[in-house]
N, C-alpha and C positions, 0 to 999 in steps of 0.2 A: 337141792333143786337148782336147775339152771334155767335160763330164760333166753329166748331169741327175740330180737326186735327186727321186724321186717323193714328194710330201708333201701331196697334195690330198685324200686319202681322209677319209671321215667318221669311221672308227674306231668303228663302232657296237658291235662286240664288246668294246671296251675301256671301255664305259660302266660306272660314272659318271666314270671317270678322264678321259675325253675330252669331258665336258660343256662345258668351257670351255677345253680345251687340245687342239691337234692331236696325233694319236698320235705322230708322229716327234719331238715335243718332250718326251715322257715320258722320265724319267731312269733311267739305269743307272749305278750307283755315283756318283750326284750330278751326272751330265752328260747333257744331252739326246742321244737317239739320233742326231739329225741332226749334232750336233757331232762325233761319232766319224767319221761319213762325210766331213765337211768336212776334218777333220784327216788322215784316211787318204789322201784325194785330194791334199791339199797335199803330203804326204810323198812321193807318187808323181810330183810335178811337174805334176799336173793342177790348175791354179789358176783356170781359167775354168769357173764352175759356174752352172747354171740350176736353180732350185727352183720347182716349180709349187705354186700356192697355191689353196685354196678354203676349206674349213672352218677357221675361226680363223686364217686365214693371216697376219693382222696380228701374231700372237704370234711367228711365225717371222721376219717382216720386222723387227720391233722388236729381236729378239735378235741377228740376224746383220747387219742393215743392208746395207752394200755389200760385206761380207766382209773389208774391210781389216784389221780387228782380228784376223782369223784367218789372215792371209797369203794370201788368195784374192780373186778378184773375183766377186761374186754378182749375177746378174740374176734377176728373178722373172717367171714366166709365170702370169698371173691366169686362173682358170677360174671358171665360174659356180658357185653355191653347192653344187650336187650333184656337181660335178666332171665330167670327161669320160672317165672310165675310163683305163686305162693307155695304150692306143694313141692314143686321142683326145687325151690330154694331151701325149703326145710330139709329135704332129703340130702342135698349136698352138705348141709351143716350137721347132719346127724352124728358124724364122728366126733365133732366138737361138743355136741349137746349130751351125748349118752356115754361118755367115757367113765362116768361114775354112777349113773342112775338110769332108770328106764323111762321116766316121765319128765316133761319140761313144759314151761310156759312159752307161749308165742303171743306177741303183741304187735299190731300194726303200728308202724312208726308215724303215720300221718293222722292219728287221732289225738284228741285232747280230752282227758277224763280224770276223775278222782276215784276211780274204782279201787277198792282195797285189795291189792294183789295178794296179800298174805292169806286171803280166804282160799285161794287156789292151792296154796301149799298144804292145806289141811285135807285135801281130797285124795282119795286112793282110787287109781284106775287099774282095771284088769288089762292084760295084754290085748291090744287091738282097739282099746276104747279111747274116747275123747270127751271133753267137756267144754261147752261153749257158753260164753256170756252174750246174752241178747239184750237189746234195748228197745224202747218204744220207737215206732217208726217216725223218722224225721220227714219234713216236707219233701225232700228230694228222693225219698224211698218209701212212698206211702203204702205199698203192698207188702213190704217186709221181705225177709229171706227164708226164715225157718220157723216152724211152729215150736212151741214148748214140747219137750219130749213126753211129758206126763199129762198133757191136756187132752181131753177127749175131742175137742173141736179143732181138728187139724187144719181147718180153713183159715184160722187166725194165725197169721205169721208175724214175726217180729224181726227187727234188723240185727244182723250179726255185728257185734261191737268191735270185731277185730281183736278179741281177747279170748284165749283158750288154753286148755291144758291137754296135752297129748301123751299117750303112751307110744313109744317108738314103733311098736308093731302095727300101729294104725297106718303106717306108711310102707308096710311090707310089699305091697303090690306096685309101688311107684318106683320107677327108675329115675336117675338123675337127668332129667330133661325138662322141657317146658310143660308143666302140668299145673292146672288150676286146682285150688283146694275146694271150692264151692261144691262141685259135683260129688266129690268124695264125702263131704259132710252130709249131703242129702241122702246118699246111699247108706251112710252109717246110721243116720237117724231112723231110716226105714227098717234097718236091721236090728235096732235096739242097742247099738254100740256107742251111741252119742247121747250124753245127758246135757241138760241145759239149765240155765238160771236166767231170770229177768232182773236186770239192774236198772234202778230208777234214779240214780244219781246223775252227776254231770257227765255228759258225753257229747262230743262233737266230732264229726268226720270233716277234717279240713281238706276238702276235695276241690274247692274252687277259690279263686282270689276273693270272691264275695264272702264266702264263709270264713276265710281267714280274717278279713276286715271286720266281720261281725263279732267274732270271738275276741278280737283285740279291743273293739269298742266296749264290749260287755265287761272285759277285765278292767279297762280304764274307768268305767263308771263305778265298778265295785270298789276300786281303790279310792276314788273320790268320795264315795259314800262312807 
């Protein structure tokens, strides 16, 4: 199993913090967000990692290098300055992700979570399928993104955690260009090709300076306690 960490976004909502730093390199409790994901993947035995780069990507490459110091092997997928959006970025990285297997994990680099990644490694996907991790809706996304695939009440939507498992064939119809993942996931859910789970553990979308400050405050209070 390989994993991709999405780290090519511009992070405009995090300005001025991201003026000279990619958003996934912002720190929580003195450690870059990306480093938490790399460590959690390594703990789950997922040691082949691809990170896509665009805005200030050299900062990520300089910090992690080939990943040896973190107990993993890291390859980088370069994107143009503006990035390729989520699906486009994944498609560009497919040659790196699928040289040995057909399924891979994708994690957004700008989230903070204690989700047990090894649970995804136990799942089996058929060609063209995907599996999404959802969370309860935070205040900034009260209406959610997707319903649970197995629930009868499709009006109840939950927030996409930015964590998923994908079969490479899920992206068969996507070319290497600027393509968002969200619409593809909605179509896949409607067609029965996307399964879901609801995660109730720690999860934060570090999308604004205020949210970053809040998670750091929470971590500091936990250490004091």
